[in-house]
PDB file of N, CA, C and O in Angstrom:
ATOM      1  N   UNK A   1      -4.414  20.487  -2.096  1.00  0.00           N
ATOM      2  CA  UNK A   1      -3.883  19.156  -1.884  1.00  0.00           C
ATOM      3  C   UNK A   1      -4.697  18.457  -0.797  1.00  0.00           C
ATOM      4  O   UNK A   1      -4.935  19.021   0.271  1.00  0.00           O
ATOM      5  N   UNK A   2      -5.113  17.250  -1.073  1.00  0.00           N
ATOM      6  CA  UNK A   2      -5.937  16.496  -0.137  1.00  0.00           C
ATOM      7  C   UNK A   2      -5.061  15.820   0.916  1.00  0.00           C
ATOM      8  O   UNK A   2      -4.016  15.252   0.598  1.00  0.00           O
ATOM      9  N   UNK A   3      -5.497  15.888   2.161  1.00  0.00           N
ATOM     10  CA  UNK A   3      -4.764  15.274   3.260  1.00  0.00           C
ATOM     11  C   UNK A   3      -5.259  13.834   3.434  1.00  0.00           C
ATOM     12  O   UNK A   3      -6.391  13.612   3.863  1.00  0.00           O
ATOM     13  N   UNK A   4      -4.419  12.873   3.104  1.00  0.00           N
ATOM     14  CA  UNK A   4      -4.794  11.456   3.166  1.00  0.00           C
ATOM     15  C   UNK A   4      -4.009  10.791   4.287  1.00  0.00           C
ATOM     16  O   UNK A   4      -2.788  10.925   4.368  1.00  0.00           O
ATOM     17  N   UNK A   5      -4.715  10.078   5.144  1.00  0.00           N
ATOM     18  CA  UNK A   5      -4.022   9.358   6.213  1.00  0.00           C
ATOM     19  C   UNK A   5      -3.574   7.989   5.711  1.00  0.00           C
ATOM     20  O   UNK A   5      -4.050   7.511   4.681  1.00  0.00           O
ATOM     21  N   UNK A   6      -2.667   7.371   6.436  1.00  0.00           N
ATOM     22  CA  UNK A   6      -2.154   6.052   6.062  1.00  0.00           C
ATOM     23  C   UNK A   6      -3.244   4.986   6.127  1.00  0.00           C
ATOM     24  O   UNK A   6      -3.202   4.010   5.377  1.00  0.00           O
ATOM     25  N   UNK A   7      -4.221   5.165   7.019  1.00  0.00           N
ATOM     26  CA  UNK A   7      -5.257   4.155   7.178  1.00  0.00           C
ATOM     27  C   UNK A   7      -6.106   4.013   5.919  1.00  0.00           C
ATOM     28  O   UNK A   7      -6.609   2.927   5.631  1.00  0.00           O
ATOM     29  N   UNK A   8      -6.269   5.100   5.166  1.00  0.00           N
ATOM     30  CA  UNK A   8      -7.054   5.030   3.936  1.00  0.00           C
ATOM     31  C   UNK A   8      -6.363   4.171   2.881  1.00  0.00           C
ATOM     32  O   UNK A   8      -7.023   3.496   2.090  1.00  0.00           O
ATOM     33  N   UNK A   9      -5.036   4.201   2.875  1.00  0.00           N
ATOM     34  CA  UNK A   9      -4.276   3.468   1.868  1.00  0.00           C
ATOM     35  C   UNK A   9      -4.065   2.004   2.229  1.00  0.00           C
ATOM     36  O   UNK A   9      -3.875   1.168   1.345  1.00  0.00           O
ATOM     37  N   UNK A  10      -4.097   1.688   3.515  1.00  0.00           N
ATOM     38  CA  UNK A  10      -3.776   0.328   3.958  1.00  0.00           C
ATOM     39  C   UNK A  10      -5.017  -0.557   3.880  1.00  0.00           C
ATOM     40  O   UNK A  10      -6.088  -0.185   4.360  1.00  0.00           O
ATOM     41  N   UNK A  11      -4.866  -1.705   3.286  1.00  0.00           N
ATOM     42  CA  UNK A  11      -5.939  -2.687   3.204  1.00  0.00           C
ATOM     43  C   UNK A  11      -5.538  -3.858   4.078  1.00  0.00           C
ATOM     44  O   UNK A  11      -4.456  -4.421   3.914  1.00  0.00           O
ATOM     45  N   UNK A  12      -6.410  -4.227   5.009  1.00  0.00           N
ATOM     46  CA  UNK A  12      -6.076  -5.314   5.919  1.00  0.00           C
ATOM     47  C   UNK A  12      -6.177  -6.650   5.192  1.00  0.00           C
ATOM     48  O   UNK A  12      -7.196  -6.968   4.579  1.00  0.00           O
ATOM     49  N   UNK A  13      -5.101  -7.419   5.274  1.00  0.00           N
ATOM     50  CA  UNK A  13      -5.084  -8.759   4.692  1.00  0.00           C
ATOM     51  C   UNK A  13      -5.592  -9.729   5.757  1.00  0.00           C
ATOM     52  O   UNK A  13      -4.920  -9.949   6.765  1.00  0.00           O
ATOM     53  N   UNK A  14      -6.756 -10.302   5.544  1.00  0.00           N
ATOM     54  CA  UNK A  14      -7.288 -11.236   6.523  1.00  0.00           C
ATOM     55  C   UNK A  14      -6.762 -12.625   6.223  1.00  0.00           C
ATOM     56  O   UNK A  14      -6.623 -13.022   5.066  1.00  0.00           O
ATOM     57  N   UNK A  15      -6.475 -13.346   7.273  1.00  0.00           N
ATOM     58  CA  UNK A  15      -5.946 -14.685   7.123  1.00  0.00           C
ATOM     59  C   UNK A  15      -7.047 -15.723   7.195  1.00  0.00           C
ATOM     60  O   UNK A  15      -8.232 -15.395   7.251  1.00  0.00           O
ATOM     61  N   UNK A  16      -6.641 -16.961   7.194  1.00  0.00           N
ATOM     62  CA  UNK A  16      -7.554 -18.090   7.276  1.00  0.00           C
ATOM     63  C   UNK A  16      -7.616 -18.540   8.727  1.00  0.00           C
ATOM     64  O   UNK A  16      -6.578 -18.744   9.356  1.00  0.00           O
ATOM     65  N   UNK A  17      -8.821 -18.698   9.263  1.00  0.00           N
ATOM     66  CA  UNK A  17      -8.965 -19.156  10.643  1.00  0.00           C
ATOM     67  C   UNK A  17      -9.042 -20.674  10.675  1.00  0.00           C
ATOM     68  O   UNK A  17      -9.659 -21.299   9.813  1.00  0.00           O
ATOM     69  N   UNK A  18      -8.397 -21.262  11.699  1.00  0.00           N
ATOM     70  CA  UNK A  18      -8.406 -22.712  11.865  1.00  0.00           C
ATOM     71  C   UNK A  18      -8.379 -23.036  13.350  1.00  0.00           C
ATOM     72  O   UNK A  18      -7.941 -22.226  14.167  1.00  0.00           O
ATOM     73  N   UNK A  19      -8.853 -24.230  13.689  1.00  0.00           N
ATOM     74  CA  UNK A  19      -8.831 -24.712  15.067  1.00  0.00           C
ATOM     75  C   UNK A  19      -7.626 -25.613  15.253  1.00  0.00           C
ATOM     76  O   UNK A  19      -7.196 -26.286  14.317  1.00  0.00           O
ATOM     77  N   UNK A  20      -7.077 -25.626  16.464  1.00  0.00           N
ATOM     78  CA  UNK A  20      -5.928 -26.475  16.724  1.00  0.00           C
ATOM     79  C   UNK A  20      -5.713 -26.703  18.204  1.00  0.00           C
ATOM     80  O   UNK A  20      -6.442 -26.176  19.044  1.00  0.00           O
ATOM     81  N   UNK A  21      -4.691 -27.504  18.513  1.00  0.00           N
ATOM     82  CA  UNK A  21      -4.319 -27.828  19.889  1.00  0.00           C
ATOM     83  C   UNK A  21      -2.857 -27.457  20.082  1.00  0.00           C
ATOM     84  O   UNK A  21      -2.018 -27.752  19.231  1.00  0.00           O
ATOM     85  N   UNK A  22      -2.553 -26.807  21.208  1.00  0.00           N
ATOM     86  CA  UNK A  22      -1.178 -26.407  21.508  1.00  0.00           C
ATOM     87  C   UNK A  22      -0.378 -27.647  21.886  1.00  0.00           C
ATOM     88  O   UNK A  22      -0.739 -28.366  22.818  1.00  0.00           O
ATOM     89  N   UNK A  23       0.715 -27.896  21.155  1.00  0.00           N
ATOM     90  CA  UNK A  23       1.569 -29.049  21.418  1.00  0.00           C
ATOM     91  C   UNK A  23       2.721 -28.713  22.346  1.00  0.00           C
ATOM     92  O   UNK A  23       3.076 -29.508  23.217  1.00  0.00           O
ATOM     93  N   UNK A  24       3.312 -27.527  22.161  1.00  0.00           N
ATOM     94  CA  UNK A  24       4.539 -27.200  22.873  1.00  0.00           C
ATOM     95  C   UNK A  24       4.633 -25.693  23.049  1.00  0.00           C
ATOM     96  O   UNK A  24       4.151 -24.924  22.217  1.00  0.00           O
ATOM     97  N   UNK A  25       5.266 -25.282  24.152  1.00  0.00           N
ATOM     98  CA  UNK A  25       5.524 -23.871  24.408  1.00  0.00           C
ATOM     99  C   UNK A  25       6.957 -23.565  24.028  1.00  0.00           C
ATOM    100  O   UNK A  25       7.882 -24.246  24.471  1.00  0.00           O
ATOM    101  N   UNK A  26       7.148 -22.531  23.201  1.00  0.00           N
ATOM    102  CA  UNK A  26       8.464 -22.111  22.744  1.00  0.00           C
ATOM    103  C   UNK A  26       8.784 -20.744  23.349  1.00  0.00           C
ATOM    104  O   UNK A  26       7.898 -20.110  23.921  1.00  0.00           O
ATOM    105  N   UNK A  27      10.023 -20.278  23.238  1.00  0.00           N
ATOM    106  CA  UNK A  27      10.371 -18.966  23.810  1.00  0.00           C
ATOM    107  C   UNK A  27       9.613 -17.807  23.154  1.00  0.00           C
ATOM    108  O   UNK A  27       9.116 -17.920  22.034  1.00  0.00           O
ATOM    109  N   UNK A  28       9.541 -16.695  23.884  1.00  0.00           N
ATOM    110  CA  UNK A  28       8.941 -15.442  23.401  1.00  0.00           C
ATOM    111  C   UNK A  28       7.474 -15.589  23.018  1.00  0.00           C
ATOM    112  O   UNK A  28       7.069 -15.149  21.941  1.00  0.00           O
ATOM    113  N   UNK A  29       6.678 -16.199  23.881  1.00  0.00           N
ATOM    114  CA  UNK A  29       5.230 -16.391  23.686  1.00  0.00           C
ATOM    115  C   UNK A  29       4.902 -16.961  22.313  1.00  0.00           C
ATOM    116  O   UNK A  29       3.967 -16.519  21.645  1.00  0.00           O
ATOM    117  N   UNK A  30       5.686 -17.944  21.908  1.00  0.00           N
ATOM    118  CA  UNK A  30       5.463 -18.655  20.653  1.00  0.00           C
ATOM    119  C   UNK A  30       5.090 -20.089  20.984  1.00  0.00           C
ATOM    120  O   UNK A  30       5.587 -20.654  21.958  1.00  0.00           O
ATOM    121  N   UNK A  31       4.219 -20.678  20.181  1.00  0.00           N
ATOM    122  CA  UNK A  31       3.713 -22.018  20.455  1.00  0.00           C
ATOM    123  C   UNK A  31       3.733 -22.858  19.192  1.00  0.00           C
ATOM    124  O   UNK A  31       3.616 -22.336  18.083  1.00  0.00           O
ATOM    125  N   UNK A  32       3.883 -24.170  19.371  1.00  0.00           N
ATOM    126  CA  UNK A  32       3.734 -25.120  18.275  1.00  0.00           C
ATOM    127  C   UNK A  32       2.307 -25.651  18.380  1.00  0.00           C
ATOM    128  O   UNK A  32       1.903 -26.162  19.424  1.00  0.00           O
ATOM    129  N   UNK A  33       1.548 -25.527  17.294  1.00  0.00           N
ATOM    130  CA  UNK A  33       0.127 -25.879  17.288  1.00  0.00           C
ATOM    131  C   UNK A  33      -0.124 -26.913  16.202  1.00  0.00           C
ATOM    132  O   UNK A  33       0.366 -26.778  15.080  1.00  0.00           O
ATOM    133  N   UNK A  34      -0.903 -27.967  16.545  1.00  0.00           N
ATOM    134  CA  UNK A  34      -1.340 -28.947  15.544  1.00  0.00           C
ATOM    135  C   UNK A  34      -2.772 -28.591  15.150  1.00  0.00           C
ATOM    136  O   UNK A  34      -3.668 -28.555  15.993  1.00  0.00           O
ATOM    137  N   UNK A  35      -2.972 -28.329  13.869  1.00  0.00           N
ATOM    138  CA  UNK A  35      -4.296 -27.971  13.376  1.00  0.00           C
ATOM    139  C   UNK A  35      -5.164 -29.212  13.224  1.00  0.00           C
ATOM    140  O   UNK A  35      -4.672 -30.338  13.302  1.00  0.00           O
ATOM    141  N   UNK A  36      -6.462 -28.998  13.007  1.00  0.00           N
ATOM    142  CA  UNK A  36      -7.394 -30.122  12.849  1.00  0.00           C
ATOM    143  C   UNK A  36      -7.059 -30.984  11.643  1.00  0.00           C
ATOM    144  O   UNK A  36      -7.346 -32.181  11.640  1.00  0.00           O
ATOM    145  N   UNK A  37      -6.451 -30.386  10.609  1.00  0.00           N
ATOM    146  CA  UNK A  37      -6.110 -31.161   9.416  1.00  0.00           C
ATOM    147  C   UNK A  37      -4.798 -31.922   9.573  1.00  0.00           C
ATOM    148  O   UNK A  37      -4.366 -32.601   8.641  1.00  0.00           O
ATOM    149  N   UNK A  38      -4.155 -31.820  10.742  1.00  0.00           N
ATOM    150  CA  UNK A  38      -2.941 -32.575  11.023  1.00  0.00           C
ATOM    151  C   UNK A  38      -1.651 -31.808  10.826  1.00  0.00           C
ATOM    152  O   UNK A  38      -0.594 -32.280  11.245  1.00  0.00           O
ATOM    153  N   UNK A  39      -1.698 -30.638  10.200  1.00  0.00           N
ATOM    154  CA  UNK A  39      -0.484 -29.852   9.983  1.00  0.00           C
ATOM    155  C   UNK A  39      -0.022 -29.212  11.283  1.00  0.00           C
ATOM    156  O   UNK A  39      -0.832 -28.868  12.144  1.00  0.00           O
ATOM    157  N   UNK A  40       1.297 -29.058  11.412  1.00  0.00           N
ATOM    158  CA  UNK A  40       1.875 -28.389  12.576  1.00  0.00           C
ATOM    159  C   UNK A  40       2.386 -27.025  12.140  1.00  0.00           C
ATOM    160  O   UNK A  40       3.058 -26.901  11.116  1.00  0.00           O
ATOM    161  N   UNK A  41       2.060 -25.994  12.931  1.00  0.00           N
ATOM    162  CA  UNK A  41       2.487 -24.633  12.617  1.00  0.00           C
ATOM    163  C   UNK A  41       3.100 -23.991  13.857  1.00  0.00           C
ATOM    164  O   UNK A  41       2.999 -24.521  14.963  1.00  0.00           O
ATOM    165  N   UNK A  42       3.736 -22.842  13.653  1.00  0.00           N
ATOM    166  CA  UNK A  42       4.255 -22.014  14.731  1.00  0.00           C
ATOM    167  C   UNK A  42       3.326 -20.810  14.850  1.00  0.00           C
ATOM    168  O   UNK A  42       3.023 -20.162  13.848  1.00  0.00           O
ATOM    169  N   UNK A  43       2.867 -20.500  16.074  1.00  0.00           N
ATOM    170  CA  UNK A  43       1.939 -19.388  16.264  1.00  0.00           C
ATOM    171  C   UNK A  43       2.348 -18.564  17.478  1.00  0.00           C
ATOM    172  O   UNK A  43       2.904 -19.086  18.444  1.00  0.00           O
ATOM    173  N   UNK A  44       2.064 -17.272  17.408  1.00  0.00           N
ATOM    174  CA  UNK A  44       2.309 -16.394  18.545  1.00  0.00           C
ATOM    175  C   UNK A  44       0.974 -15.831  19.031  1.00  0.00           C
ATOM    176  O   UNK A  44      -0.042 -15.939  18.344  1.00  0.00           O
ATOM    177  N   UNK A  45       0.987 -15.229  20.223  1.00  0.00           N
ATOM    178  CA  UNK A  45      -0.238 -14.705  20.818  1.00  0.00           C
ATOM    179  C   UNK A  45      -0.561 -13.344  20.212  1.00  0.00           C
ATOM    180  O   UNK A  45       0.338 -12.541  19.963  1.00  0.00           O
ATOM    181  N   UNK A  46      -1.841 -13.088  19.975  1.00  0.00           N
ATOM    182  CA  UNK A  46      -2.248 -11.780  19.468  1.00  0.00           C
ATOM    183  C   UNK A  46      -2.076 -10.727  20.562  1.00  0.00           C
ATOM    184  O   UNK A  46      -1.992 -11.053  21.746  1.00  0.00           O
ATOM    185  N   UNK A  47      -2.027  -9.479  20.153  1.00  0.00           N
ATOM    186  CA  UNK A  47      -1.797  -8.385  21.088  1.00  0.00           C
ATOM    187  C   UNK A  47      -2.879  -8.243  22.138  1.00  0.00           C
ATOM    188  O   UNK A  47      -2.577  -7.926  23.289  1.00  0.00           O
ATOM    189  N   UNK A  48      -4.138  -8.470  21.770  1.00  0.00           N
ATOM    190  CA  UNK A  48      -5.229  -8.345  22.739  1.00  0.00           C
ATOM    191  C   UNK A  48      -5.144  -9.427  23.806  1.00  0.00           C
ATOM    192  O   UNK A  48      -5.444  -9.171  24.972  1.00  0.00           O
ATOM    193  N   UNK A  49      -4.739 -10.632  23.422  1.00  0.00           N
ATOM    194  CA  UNK A  49      -4.591 -11.707  24.407  1.00  0.00           C
ATOM    195  C   UNK A  49      -3.429 -11.405  25.344  1.00  0.00           C
ATOM    196  O   UNK A  49      -3.512 -11.662  26.545  1.00  0.00           O
ATOM    197  N   UNK A  50      -2.353 -10.864  24.800  1.00  0.00           N
ATOM    198  CA  UNK A  50      -1.192 -10.506  25.617  1.00  0.00           C
ATOM    199  C   UNK A  50      -1.549  -9.375  26.581  1.00  0.00           C
ATOM    200  O   UNK A  50      -1.138  -9.394  27.741  1.00  0.00           O
ATOM    201  N   UNK A  51      -2.306  -8.398  26.106  1.00  0.00           N
ATOM    202  CA  UNK A  51      -2.689  -7.251  26.926  1.00  0.00           C
ATOM    203  C   UNK A  51      -3.591  -7.669  28.087  1.00  0.00           C
ATOM    204  O   UNK A  51      -3.500  -7.105  29.178  1.00  0.00           O
ATOM    205  N   UNK A  52      -4.452  -8.646  27.859  1.00  0.00           N
ATOM    206  CA  UNK A  52      -5.389  -9.102  28.886  1.00  0.00           C
ATOM    207  C   UNK A  52      -4.863 -10.274  29.703  1.00  0.00           C
ATOM    208  O   UNK A  52      -5.618 -10.892  30.453  1.00  0.00           O
ATOM    209  N   UNK A  53      -3.579 -10.586  29.567  1.00  0.00           N
ATOM    210  CA  UNK A  53      -2.902 -11.630  30.352  1.00  0.00           C
ATOM    211  C   UNK A  53      -3.587 -12.988  30.240  1.00  0.00           C
ATOM    212  O   UNK A  53      -3.721 -13.695  31.238  1.00  0.00           O
ATOM    213  N   UNK A  54      -4.018 -13.357  29.049  1.00  0.00           N
ATOM    214  CA  UNK A  54      -4.628 -14.670  28.840  1.00  0.00           C
ATOM    215  C   UNK A  54      -3.508 -15.688  28.696  1.00  0.00           C
ATOM    216  O   UNK A  54      -2.665 -15.573  27.806  1.00  0.00           O
ATOM    217  N   UNK A  55      -3.504 -16.678  29.568  1.00  0.00           N
ATOM    218  CA  UNK A  55      -2.452 -17.689  29.589  1.00  0.00           C
ATOM    219  C   UNK A  55      -2.836 -18.860  28.694  1.00  0.00           C
ATOM    220  O   UNK A  55      -3.990 -19.285  28.659  1.00  0.00           O
ATOM    221  N   UNK A  56      -1.856 -19.364  27.980  1.00  0.00           N
ATOM    222  CA  UNK A  56      -2.059 -20.520  27.110  1.00  0.00           C
ATOM    223  C   UNK A  56      -1.109 -21.608  27.567  1.00  0.00           C
ATOM    224  O   UNK A  56       0.090 -21.374  27.719  1.00  0.00           O
ATOM    225  N   UNK A  57      -1.646 -22.796  27.785  1.00  0.00           N
ATOM    226  CA  UNK A  57      -0.860 -23.933  28.252  1.00  0.00           C
ATOM    227  C   UNK A  57      -0.882 -25.042  27.209  1.00  0.00           C
ATOM    228  O   UNK A  57      -1.711 -25.037  26.298  1.00  0.00           O
ATOM    229  N   UNK A  58       0.030 -25.984  27.351  1.00  0.00           N
ATOM    230  CA  UNK A  58       0.069 -27.144  26.467  1.00  0.00           C
ATOM    231  C   UNK A  58      -1.241 -27.921  26.600  1.00  0.00           C
ATOM    232  O   UNK A  58      -1.691 -28.198  27.711  1.00  0.00           O
ATOM    233  N   UNK A  59      -1.846 -28.270  25.477  1.00  0.00           N
ATOM    234  CA  UNK A  59      -3.099 -29.009  25.480  1.00  0.00           C
ATOM    235  C   UNK A  59      -4.328 -28.139  25.286  1.00  0.00           C
ATOM    236  O   UNK A  59      -5.420 -28.666  25.071  1.00  0.00           O
ATOM    237  N   UNK A  60      -4.183 -26.819  25.355  1.00  0.00           N
ATOM    238  CA  UNK A  60      -5.325 -25.925  25.158  1.00  0.00           C
ATOM    239  C   UNK A  60      -5.782 -25.948  23.702  1.00  0.00           C
ATOM    240  O   UNK A  60      -4.966 -26.032  22.784  1.00  0.00           O
ATOM    241  N   UNK A  61      -7.096 -25.872  23.506  1.00  0.00           N
ATOM    242  CA  UNK A  61      -7.652 -25.751  22.160  1.00  0.00           C
ATOM    243  C   UNK A  61      -7.720 -24.270  21.826  1.00  0.00           C
ATOM    244  O   UNK A  61      -8.222 -23.474  22.620  1.00  0.00           O
ATOM    245  N   UNK A  62      -7.219 -23.897  20.658  1.00  0.00           N
ATOM    246  CA  UNK A  62      -7.123 -22.492  20.275  1.00  0.00           C
ATOM    247  C   UNK A  62      -7.643 -22.280  18.859  1.00  0.00           C
ATOM    248  O   UNK A  62      -7.707 -23.210  18.055  1.00  0.00           O
ATOM    249  N   UNK A  63      -8.012 -21.035  18.575  1.00  0.00           N
ATOM    250  CA  UNK A  63      -8.339 -20.608  17.222  1.00  0.00           C
ATOM    251  C   UNK A  63      -7.149 -19.822  16.702  1.00  0.00           C
ATOM    252  O   UNK A  63      -6.674 -18.894  17.357  1.00  0.00           O
ATOM    253  N   UNK A  64      -6.670 -20.193  15.528  1.00  0.00           N
ATOM    254  CA  UNK A  64      -5.469 -19.595  14.952  1.00  0.00           C
ATOM    255  C   UNK A  64      -5.837 -18.909  13.644  1.00  0.00           C
ATOM    256  O   UNK A  64      -6.602 -19.445  12.842  1.00  0.00           O
ATOM    257  N   UNK A  65      -5.284 -17.715  13.438  1.00  0.00           N
ATOM    258  CA  UNK A  65      -5.425 -17.023  12.161  1.00  0.00           C
ATOM    259  C   UNK A  65      -4.119 -17.210  11.403  1.00  0.00           C
ATOM    260  O   UNK A  65      -3.071 -16.725  11.829  1.00  0.00           O
ATOM    261  N   UNK A  66      -4.187 -17.917  10.273  1.00  0.00           N
ATOM    262  CA  UNK A  66      -2.990 -18.206   9.484  1.00  0.00           C
ATOM    263  C   UNK A  66      -2.686 -17.054   8.542  1.00  0.00           C
ATOM    264  O   UNK A  66      -3.595 -16.410   8.017  1.00  0.00           O
ATOM    265  N   UNK A  67      -1.417 -16.802   8.334  1.00  0.00           N
ATOM    266  CA  UNK A  67      -0.987 -15.754   7.418  1.00  0.00           C
ATOM    267  C   UNK A  67      -1.295 -16.179   5.983  1.00  0.00           C
ATOM    268  O   UNK A  67      -1.040 -17.328   5.621  1.00  0.00           O
ATOM    269  N   UNK A  68      -1.838 -15.281   5.157  1.00  0.00           N
ATOM    270  CA  UNK A  68      -2.107 -15.659   3.762  1.00  0.00           C
ATOM    271  C   UNK A  68      -0.826 -15.838   2.952  1.00  0.00           C
ATOM    272  O   UNK A  68      -0.857 -16.436   1.876  1.00  0.00           O
ATOM    273  N   UNK A  69       0.295 -15.330   3.452  1.00  0.00           N
ATOM    274  CA  UNK A  69       1.561 -15.413   2.731  1.00  0.00           C
ATOM    275  C   UNK A  69       2.360 -16.659   3.091  1.00  0.00           C
ATOM    276  O   UNK A  69       3.054 -17.222   2.243  1.00  0.00           O
ATOM    277  N   UNK A  70       2.263 -17.095   4.357  1.00  0.00           N
ATOM    278  CA  UNK A  70       3.026 -18.254   4.822  1.00  0.00           C
ATOM    279  C   UNK A  70       2.108 -19.084   5.711  1.00  0.00           C
ATOM    280  O   UNK A  70       1.839 -18.703   6.850  1.00  0.00           O
ATOM    281  N   UNK A  71       1.631 -20.206   5.206  1.00  0.00           N
ATOM    282  CA  UNK A  71       0.658 -21.020   5.936  1.00  0.00           C
ATOM    283  C   UNK A  71       1.279 -21.853   7.051  1.00  0.00           C
ATOM    284  O   UNK A  71       0.585 -22.656   7.674  1.00  0.00           O
ATOM    285  N   UNK A  72       2.575 -21.676   7.316  1.00  0.00           N
ATOM    286  CA  UNK A  72       3.206 -22.383   8.434  1.00  0.00           C
ATOM    287  C   UNK A  72       3.326 -21.493   9.661  1.00  0.00           C
ATOM    288  O   UNK A  72       3.821 -21.936  10.697  1.00  0.00           O
ATOM    289  N   UNK A  73       2.881 -20.245   9.562  1.00  0.00           N
ATOM    290  CA  UNK A  73       2.942 -19.315  10.686  1.00  0.00           C
ATOM    291  C   UNK A  73       1.557 -18.731  10.916  1.00  0.00           C
ATOM    292  O   UNK A  73       0.777 -18.551   9.981  1.00  0.00           O
ATOM    293  N   UNK A  74       1.266 -18.436  12.192  1.00  0.00           N
ATOM    294  CA  UNK A  74      -0.046 -17.886  12.493  1.00  0.00           C
ATOM    295  C   UNK A  74      -0.065 -17.115  13.792  1.00  0.00           C
ATOM    296  O   UNK A  74       0.953 -16.959  14.466  1.00  0.00           O
ATOM    297  N   UNK A  75      -1.266 -16.631  14.130  1.00  0.00           N
ATOM    298  CA  UNK A  75      -1.485 -15.845  15.339  1.00  0.00           C
ATOM    299  C   UNK A  75      -2.637 -16.474  16.104  1.00  0.00           C
ATOM    300  O   UNK A  75      -3.701 -16.714  15.533  1.00  0.00           O
ATOM    301  N   UNK A  76      -2.437 -16.743  17.394  1.00  0.00           N
ATOM    302  CA  UNK A  76      -3.499 -17.294  18.232  1.00  0.00           C
ATOM    303  C   UNK A  76      -4.424 -16.145  18.601  1.00  0.00           C
ATOM    304  O   UNK A  76      -4.000 -15.179  19.236  1.00  0.00           O
ATOM    305  N   UNK A  77      -5.688 -16.250  18.203  1.00  0.00           N
ATOM    306  CA  UNK A  77      -6.621 -15.159  18.448  1.00  0.00           C
ATOM    307  C   UNK A  77      -7.677 -15.501  19.492  1.00  0.00           C
ATOM    308  O   UNK A  77      -8.381 -14.606  19.960  1.00  0.00           O
ATOM    309  N   UNK A  78      -7.806 -16.785  19.873  1.00  0.00           N
ATOM    310  CA  UNK A  78      -8.814 -17.167  20.861  1.00  0.00           C
ATOM    311  C   UNK A  78      -8.418 -18.478  21.515  1.00  0.00           C
ATOM    312  O   UNK A  78      -7.954 -19.400  20.845  1.00  0.00           O
ATOM    313  N   UNK A  79      -8.605 -18.560  22.840  1.00  0.00           N
ATOM    314  CA  UNK A  79      -8.382 -19.817  23.566  1.00  0.00           C
ATOM    315  C   UNK A  79      -9.743 -20.370  23.938  1.00  0.00           C
ATOM    316  O   UNK A  79     -10.493 -19.728  24.674  1.00  0.00           O
ATOM    317  N   UNK A  80     -10.072 -21.552  23.441  1.00  0.00           N
ATOM    318  CA  UNK A  80     -11.363 -22.177  23.731  1.00  0.00           C
ATOM    319  C   UNK A  80     -11.361 -22.741  25.140  1.00  0.00           C
ATOM    320  O   UNK A  80     -10.317 -23.122  25.669  1.00  0.00           O
ATOM    321  N   UNK A  81     -12.514 -22.789  25.728  1.00  0.00           N
ATOM    322  CA  UNK A  81     -12.633 -23.297  27.100  1.00  0.00           C
ATOM    323  C   UNK A  81     -12.691 -24.801  27.118  1.00  0.00           C
ATOM    324  O   UNK A  81     -12.791 -25.402  28.187  1.00  0.00           O
TER     325      UNK A  81
END
């Protein structure tokens, strides 16, 4: 019997990256972001940003990875300078 780990079976679903501006800070490190195309989404901070204590304020330009299943939710993966 072959020993197969879970990582071999799991395929990472990559989302769509988009640029946006943080409009509002919501509870639990969640933010309202307006994308370049004018849509407003809800986004949370990625784990690496949280681990490195990267602060996000209203008005910051961010890169967001949108979920392929629900385009109204996303993850903030980078804060632009």
